[in-house]
ROTITI-150781 format. One record per residue (C-alpha): residue number from 1; residue in three letters; x, y, z. Coordinates in steps of 0.2 Angstrom, whole numbers. Example, Ala and Ser with C-alpha at 12.3 -4.5 7.8 and 13.67 -1.06 7.14 Angstrom:
<tipas>
<tipa seq="1" type="ala" u="62" v="-22" w="39"/>
<tipa seq="2" type="ser" u="68" v="-5" w="36"/>
</tipas>
This chain:
<tipas>
<tipa seq="1" type="unk" u="389" v="660" w="919"/>
<tipa seq="2" type="unk" u="386" v="678" w="920"/>
<tipa seq="3" type="unk" u="380" v="675" w="904"/>
<tipa seq="4" type="unk" u="366" v="664" w="908"/>
<tipa seq="5" type="unk" u="352" v="678" w="914"/>
<tipa seq="6" type="unk" u="356" v="685" w="896"/>
<tipa seq="7" type="unk" u="354" v="669" w="886"/>
<tipa seq="8" type="unk" u="338" v="666" w="896"/>
<tipa seq="9" type="unk" u="331" v="681" w="891"/>
<tipa seq="10" type="unk" u="336" v="679" w="872"/>
<tipa seq="11" type="unk" u="327" v="662" w="871"/>
<tipa seq="12" type="unk" u="309" v="668" w="879"/>
<tipa seq="13" type="unk" u="310" v="682" w="867"/>
<tipa seq="14" type="unk" u="313" v="671" w="853"/>
<tipa seq="15" type="unk" u="299" v="660" w="859"/>
<tipa seq="16" type="unk" u="286" v="675" w="862"/>
<tipa seq="17" type="unk" u="288" v="681" w="847"/>
<tipa seq="18" type="unk" u="287" v="664" w="836"/>
<tipa seq="19" type="unk" u="270" v="658" w="845"/>
<tipa seq="20" type="unk" u="263" v="679" w="842"/>
<tipa seq="21" type="unk" u="268" v="682" w="823"/>
<tipa seq="22" type="unk" u="255" v="675" w="813"/>
<tipa seq="23" type="unk" u="261" v="662" w="800"/>
<tipa seq="24" type="unk" u="253" v="668" w="784"/>
<tipa seq="25" type="unk" u="244" v="685" w="780"/>
<tipa seq="26" type="unk" u="229" v="686" w="770"/>
<tipa seq="27" type="unk" u="230" v="691" w="752"/>
<tipa seq="28" type="unk" u="215" v="699" w="741"/>
<tipa seq="29" type="unk" u="204" v="699" w="758"/>
<tipa seq="30" type="unk" u="203" v="682" w="759"/>
<tipa seq="31" type="unk" u="199" v="674" w="777"/>
<tipa seq="32" type="unk" u="211" v="662" w="780"/>
<tipa seq="33" type="unk" u="198" v="655" w="796"/>
<tipa seq="34" type="unk" u="193" v="636" w="796"/>
<tipa seq="35" type="unk" u="176" v="631" w="792"/>
<tipa seq="36" type="unk" u="165" v="632" w="807"/>
<tipa seq="37" type="unk" u="158" v="615" w="815"/>
<tipa seq="38" type="unk" u="141" v="608" w="808"/>
<tipa seq="39" type="unk" u="133" v="618" w="824"/>
<tipa seq="40" type="unk" u="117" v="627" w="825"/>
<tipa seq="41" type="unk" u="123" v="644" w="818"/>
<tipa seq="42" type="unk" u="120" v="663" w="824"/>
<tipa seq="43" type="unk" u="115" v="674" w="810"/>
<tipa seq="44" type="unk" u="125" v="691" w="813"/>
<tipa seq="45" type="unk" u="115" v="707" w="817"/>
<tipa seq="46" type="unk" u="120" v="724" w="816"/>
<tipa seq="47" type="unk" u="113" v="737" w="829"/>
<tipa seq="48" type="unk" u="108" v="748" w="814"/>
<tipa seq="49" type="unk" u="106" v="738" w="798"/>
<tipa seq="50" type="unk" u="94" v="726" w="791"/>
<tipa seq="51" type="unk" u="99" v="710" w="788"/>
<tipa seq="52" type="unk" u="88" v="700" w="774"/>
<tipa seq="53" type="unk" u="97" v="683" w="770"/>
<tipa seq="54" type="unk" u="92" v="674" w="753"/>
<tipa seq="55" type="unk" u="90" v="656" w="753"/>
<tipa seq="56" type="unk" u="92" v="650" w="737"/>
<tipa seq="57" type="unk" u="100" v="636" w="726"/>
<tipa seq="58" type="unk" u="111" v="639" w="712"/>
<tipa seq="59" type="unk" u="104" v="631" w="698"/>
<tipa seq="60" type="unk" u="88" v="634" w="702"/>
<tipa seq="61" type="unk" u="82" v="648" w="687"/>
<tipa seq="62" type="unk" u="69" v="659" w="697"/>
<tipa seq="63" type="unk" u="85" v="661" w="710"/>
<tipa seq="64" type="unk" u="96" v="664" w="695"/>
<tipa seq="65" type="unk" u="84" v="679" w="689"/>
<tipa seq="66" type="unk" u="83" v="687" w="705"/>
<tipa seq="67" type="unk" u="102" v="686" w="710"/>
<tipa seq="68" type="unk" u="105" v="696" w="693"/>
<tipa seq="69" type="unk" u="92" v="707" w="692"/>
<tipa seq="70" type="unk" u="84" v="714" w="709"/>
<tipa seq="71" type="unk" u="97" v="710" w="718"/>
<tipa seq="72" type="unk" u="110" v="718" w="709"/>
<tipa seq="73" type="unk" u="101" v="733" w="703"/>
<tipa seq="74" type="unk" u="101" v="735" w="722"/>
<tipa seq="75" type="unk" u="119" v="733" w="727"/>
<tipa seq="76" type="unk" u="124" v="747" w="719"/>
<tipa seq="77" type="unk" u="110" v="760" w="728"/>
<tipa seq="78" type="unk" u="111" v="768" w="745"/>
<tipa seq="79" type="unk" u="100" v="756" w="754"/>
<tipa seq="80" type="unk" u="115" v="746" w="754"/>
<tipa seq="81" type="unk" u="117" v="759" w="770"/>
<tipa seq="82" type="unk" u="105" v="751" w="777"/>
<tipa seq="83" type="unk" u="105" v="733" w="772"/>
<tipa seq="84" type="unk" u="114" v="718" w="779"/>
<tipa seq="85" type="unk" u="114" v="707" w="764"/>
<tipa seq="86" type="unk" u="117" v="685" w="765"/>
<tipa seq="87" type="unk" u="116" v="674" w="753"/>
<tipa seq="88" type="unk" u="113" v="656" w="760"/>
<tipa seq="89" type="unk" u="117" v="643" w="747"/>
<tipa seq="90" type="unk" u="107" v="626" w="749"/>
<tipa seq="91" type="unk" u="90" v="627" w="744"/>
<tipa seq="92" type="unk" u="79" v="612" w="743"/>
<tipa seq="93" type="unk" u="95" v="601" w="744"/>
<tipa seq="94" type="unk" u="89" v="586" w="754"/>
<tipa seq="95" type="unk" u="105" v="577" w="767"/>
<tipa seq="96" type="unk" u="107" v="559" w="765"/>
<tipa seq="97" type="unk" u="115" v="545" w="777"/>
<tipa seq="98" type="unk" u="134" v="549" w="779"/>
<tipa seq="99" type="unk" u="134" v="565" w="773"/>
<tipa seq="100" type="unk" u="127" v="563" w="755"/>
<tipa seq="101" type="unk" u="120" v="579" w="747"/>
<tipa seq="102" type="unk" u="104" v="579" w="735"/>
<tipa seq="103" type="unk" u="103" v="592" w="724"/>
<tipa seq="104" type="unk" u="85" v="596" w="717"/>
<tipa seq="105" type="unk" u="94" v="601" w="699"/>
<tipa seq="106" type="unk" u="108" v="587" w="700"/>
<tipa seq="107" type="unk" u="125" v="586" w="704"/>
<tipa seq="108" type="unk" u="132" v="604" w="695"/>
<tipa seq="109" type="unk" u="121" v="611" w="707"/>
<tipa seq="110" type="unk" u="129" v="604" w="722"/>
<tipa seq="111" type="unk" u="145" v="607" w="717"/>
<tipa seq="112" type="unk" u="141" v="624" w="713"/>
<tipa seq="113" type="unk" u="132" v="628" w="730"/>
<tipa seq="114" type="unk" u="151" v="624" w="736"/>
<tipa seq="115" type="unk" u="160" v="634" w="727"/>
<tipa seq="116" type="unk" u="148" v="646" w="730"/>
<tipa seq="117" type="unk" u="151" v="644" w="749"/>
<tipa seq="118" type="unk" u="167" v="644" w="748"/>
<tipa seq="119" type="unk" u="168" v="660" w="740"/>
<tipa seq="120" type="unk" u="157" v="669" w="753"/>
<tipa seq="121" type="unk" u="168" v="661" w="765"/>
<tipa seq="122" type="unk" u="185" v="667" w="756"/>
<tipa seq="123" type="unk" u="179" v="685" w="751"/>
<tipa seq="124" type="unk" u="170" v="692" w="767"/>
<tipa seq="125" type="unk" u="167" v="707" w="755"/>
<tipa seq="126" type="unk" u="149" v="707" w="749"/>
<tipa seq="127" type="unk" u="153" v="713" w="734"/>
<tipa seq="128" type="unk" u="166" v="702" w="729"/>
<tipa seq="129" type="unk" u="157" v="687" w="733"/>
<tipa seq="130" type="unk" u="140" v="692" w="724"/>
<tipa seq="131" type="unk" u="149" v="698" w="710"/>
<tipa seq="132" type="unk" u="157" v="681" w="708"/>
<tipa seq="133" type="unk" u="141" v="673" w="711"/>
<tipa seq="134" type="unk" u="131" v="685" w="701"/>
<tipa seq="135" type="unk" u="143" v="681" w="684"/>
<tipa seq="136" type="unk" u="144" v="659" w="686"/>
<tipa seq="137" type="unk" u="124" v="662" w="688"/>
<tipa seq="138" type="unk" u="124" v="673" w="671"/>
<tipa seq="139" type="unk" u="138" v="661" w="662"/>
<tipa seq="140" type="unk" u="131" v="643" w="667"/>
<tipa seq="141" type="unk" u="113" v="647" w="664"/>
<tipa seq="142" type="unk" u="117" v="657" w="646"/>
<tipa seq="143" type="unk" u="110" v="648" w="630"/>
<tipa seq="144" type="unk" u="129" v="642" w="626"/>
<tipa seq="145" type="unk" u="131" v="639" w="643"/>
<tipa seq="146" type="unk" u="149" v="630" w="649"/>
<tipa seq="147" type="unk" u="153" v="616" w="661"/>
<tipa seq="148" type="unk" u="149" v="621" w="680"/>
<tipa seq="149" type="unk" u="168" v="622" w="683"/>
<tipa seq="150" type="unk" u="174" v="632" w="667"/>
<tipa seq="151" type="unk" u="158" v="646" w="673"/>
<tipa seq="152" type="unk" u="166" v="648" w="689"/>
<tipa seq="153" type="unk" u="185" v="646" w="684"/>
<tipa seq="154" type="unk" u="183" v="661" w="670"/>
<tipa seq="155" type="unk" u="173" v="670" w="683"/>
<tipa seq="156" type="unk" u="187" v="670" w="698"/>
<tipa seq="157" type="unk" u="200" v="675" w="683"/>
<tipa seq="158" type="unk" u="189" v="690" w="675"/>
<tipa seq="159" type="unk" u="186" v="696" w="694"/>
<tipa seq="160" type="unk" u="204" v="692" w="697"/>
<tipa seq="161" type="unk" u="199" v="679" w="711"/>
<tipa seq="162" type="unk" u="209" v="668" w="722"/>
<tipa seq="163" type="unk" u="204" v="652" w="710"/>
<tipa seq="164" type="unk" u="217" v="642" w="718"/>
<tipa seq="165" type="unk" u="212" v="646" w="735"/>
<tipa seq="166" type="unk" u="194" v="643" w="731"/>
<tipa seq="167" type="unk" u="198" v="627" w="721"/>
<tipa seq="168" type="unk" u="207" v="621" w="738"/>
<tipa seq="169" type="unk" u="192" v="626" w="750"/>
<tipa seq="170" type="unk" u="182" v="613" w="738"/>
<tipa seq="171" type="unk" u="195" v="597" w="737"/>
<tipa seq="172" type="unk" u="199" v="599" w="757"/>
<tipa seq="173" type="unk" u="180" v="597" w="760"/>
<tipa seq="174" type="unk" u="180" v="614" w="768"/>
<tipa seq="175" type="unk" u="167" v="620" w="757"/>
<tipa seq="176" type="unk" u="157" v="605" w="760"/>
<tipa seq="177" type="unk" u="158" v="607" w="776"/>
<tipa seq="178" type="unk" u="151" v="625" w="774"/>
<tipa seq="179" type="unk" u="137" v="620" w="764"/>
<tipa seq="180" type="unk" u="132" v="608" w="778"/>
<tipa seq="181" type="unk" u="129" v="622" w="790"/>
<tipa seq="182" type="unk" u="118" v="630" w="776"/>
<tipa seq="183" type="unk" u="107" v="616" w="777"/>
<tipa seq="184" type="unk" u="105" v="615" w="794"/>
<tipa seq="185" type="unk" u="102" v="634" w="794"/>
<tipa seq="186" type="unk" u="90" v="630" w="782"/>
<tipa seq="187" type="unk" u="82" v="617" w="787"/>
<tipa seq="188" type="unk" u="79" v="625" w="803"/>
<tipa seq="189" type="unk" u="70" v="640" w="797"/>
<tipa seq="190" type="unk" u="52" v="645" w="808"/>
<tipa seq="191" type="unk" u="41" v="642" w="797"/>
<tipa seq="192" type="unk" u="49" v="631" w="788"/>
<tipa seq="193" type="unk" u="53" v="635" w="769"/>
<tipa seq="194" type="unk" u="42" v="629" w="755"/>
<tipa seq="195" type="unk" u="51" v="634" w="739"/>
<tipa seq="196" type="unk" u="67" v="647" w="734"/>
<tipa seq="197" type="unk" u="70" v="661" w="732"/>
<tipa seq="198" type="unk" u="64" v="661" w="750"/>
<tipa seq="199" type="unk" u="68" v="680" w="757"/>
<tipa seq="200" type="unk" u="70" v="683" w="776"/>
<tipa seq="201" type="unk" u="69" v="702" w="782"/>
<tipa seq="202" type="unk" u="75" v="703" w="801"/>
<tipa seq="203" type="unk" u="67" v="686" w="803"/>
<tipa seq="204" type="unk" u="53" v="687" w="795"/>
<tipa seq="205" type="unk" u="51" v="678" w="779"/>
<tipa seq="206" type="unk" u="40" v="687" w="764"/>
<tipa seq="207" type="unk" u="34" v="671" w="757"/>
<tipa seq="208" type="unk" u="28" v="674" w="739"/>
<tipa seq="209" type="unk" u="31" v="692" w="743"/>
<tipa seq="210" type="unk" u="48" v="694" w="740"/>
<tipa seq="211" type="unk" u="52" v="702" w="723"/>
<tipa seq="212" type="unk" u="43" v="715" w="736"/>
<tipa seq="213" type="unk" u="60" v="717" w="747"/>
<tipa seq="214" type="unk" u="64" v="735" w="746"/>
<tipa seq="215" type="unk" u="46" v="739" w="753"/>
<tipa seq="216" type="unk" u="51" v="728" w="769"/>
<tipa seq="217" type="unk" u="71" v="731" w="772"/>
<tipa seq="218" type="unk" u="64" v="748" w="773"/>
<tipa seq="219" type="unk" u="50" v="745" w="785"/>
<tipa seq="220" type="unk" u="59" v="737" w="798"/>
<tipa seq="221" type="unk" u="73" v="750" w="797"/>
<tipa seq="222" type="unk" u="71" v="758" w="814"/>
<tipa seq="223" type="unk" u="86" v="773" w="810"/>
<tipa seq="224" type="unk" u="85" v="791" w="810"/>
<tipa seq="225" type="unk" u="84" v="793" w="791"/>
<tipa seq="226" type="unk" u="79" v="781" w="777"/>
<tipa seq="227" type="unk" u="89" v="781" w="762"/>
<tipa seq="228" type="unk" u="82" v="791" w="745"/>
<tipa seq="229" type="unk" u="78" v="772" w="737"/>
<tipa seq="230" type="unk" u="62" v="767" w="753"/>
<tipa seq="231" type="unk" u="56" v="785" w="745"/>
<tipa seq="232" type="unk" u="59" v="781" w="728"/>
<tipa seq="233" type="unk" u="50" v="763" w="725"/>
<tipa seq="234" type="unk" u="32" v="761" w="729"/>
<tipa seq="235" type="unk" u="25" v="746" w="739"/>
<tipa seq="236" type="unk" u="22" v="735" w="725"/>
<tipa seq="237" type="unk" u="16" v="719" w="729"/>
<tipa seq="238" type="unk" u="16" v="703" w="717"/>
<tipa seq="239" type="unk" u="2" v="693" w="714"/>
<tipa seq="240" type="unk" u="2" v="677" w="722"/>
<tipa seq="241" type="unk" u="-3" v="664" w="711"/>
<tipa seq="242" type="unk" u="11" v="673" w="698"/>
<tipa seq="243" type="unk" u="22" v="673" w="713"/>
<tipa seq="244" type="unk" u="24" v="655" w="716"/>
<tipa seq="245" type="unk" u="26" v="648" w="698"/>
<tipa seq="246" type="unk" u="42" v="658" w="697"/>
<tipa seq="247" type="unk" u="51" v="646" w="711"/>
<tipa seq="248" type="unk" u="57" v="631" w="715"/>
<tipa seq="249" type="unk" u="47" v="622" w="725"/>
<tipa seq="250" type="unk" u="51" v="609" w="740"/>
<tipa seq="251" type="unk" u="39" v="597" w="740"/>
<tipa seq="252" type="unk" u="46" v="595" w="721"/>
<tipa seq="253" type="unk" u="63" v="587" w="728"/>
<tipa seq="254" type="unk" u="57" v="580" w="742"/>
<tipa seq="255" type="unk" u="45" v="570" w="734"/>
<tipa seq="256" type="unk" u="56" v="565" w="721"/>
<tipa seq="257" type="unk" u="51" v="574" w="707"/>
<tipa seq="258" type="unk" u="68" v="583" w="706"/>
<tipa seq="259" type="unk" u="84" v="578" w="694"/>
<tipa seq="260" type="unk" u="95" v="579" w="711"/>
<tipa seq="261" type="unk" u="111" v="567" w="712"/>
<tipa seq="262" type="unk" u="122" v="566" w="725"/>
<tipa seq="263" type="unk" u="140" v="574" w="725"/>
</tipas>
C-alpha cells in the first residue's frame, strides 16, 4: 500500500508528458495546421510594414508576367524591409453549386490555384512559396510547356520542397478549402475587383495603376526611414487604356466568354 502514492505520481507524470509532447515535427518549414474554415478572413497586419495583397489566377498571362517580372524583382530589393506581401490565388473564378469552382482559363487553372494555395499554406516563408509559384508560372506558360502537375512537381523538386506534403494538401481537400477561403476574401473586396492582377495596398486598390505599386507602398509607409528603392524609383503612372488591355477581366468570366470548367 505504501507504493500507491509513488505509482499515482508516475502515472500522472506519464499522462502529462503524453499530452504536452507534440505528435510530429515540422520539416522544411512546413506548417502543420489544418485549413481554416471558410469564413470571413482577417487580413494580418504588421504595425510597421505596409501590407500589399495580389489577387490573381494562375493561368492569366498578365498575372504570370506581373509575378515573374516586377514582383520577382522587388523581392530582391530593400523594399521588402517595409513590405508584407500576400498572394491570394482565386482571381475571376466562380463558385457554383455544391462548392464547385469554375475558372476563367479551364480546369488546369483551378488545379494550379489550389496547388498555389497549398504551397502558401505549407510554406509560410514568403521567398519559399513565391519562388515556387514563380517557377510554376514560368514553366507552364513556356512555349514548350509541360502539363500542370508535371510543372509544379518539377519546380518542387528543383527547389527541394516537400512535394508529397503539397500533393497530400490537394488530395485531402485541404487545398480546396484554402482556395475557397481565398474566393470568399476576393468576393468581399470593396470596391469589387474588376480584373486580375488586382493589387491592394493597405486596403486601397491601385486599380489600373497596379504596375506602379512601389510608389504606393513607399507612400503608405509611416516609418522613420524609407528604403533606398523608394528614392531611386520615380512615380511613373501607366497609361490607363494600355494597362486595362493587360489584365484578365472578371466580366468575361461571368458573361460566359471564359474557357472555364469545374474541377
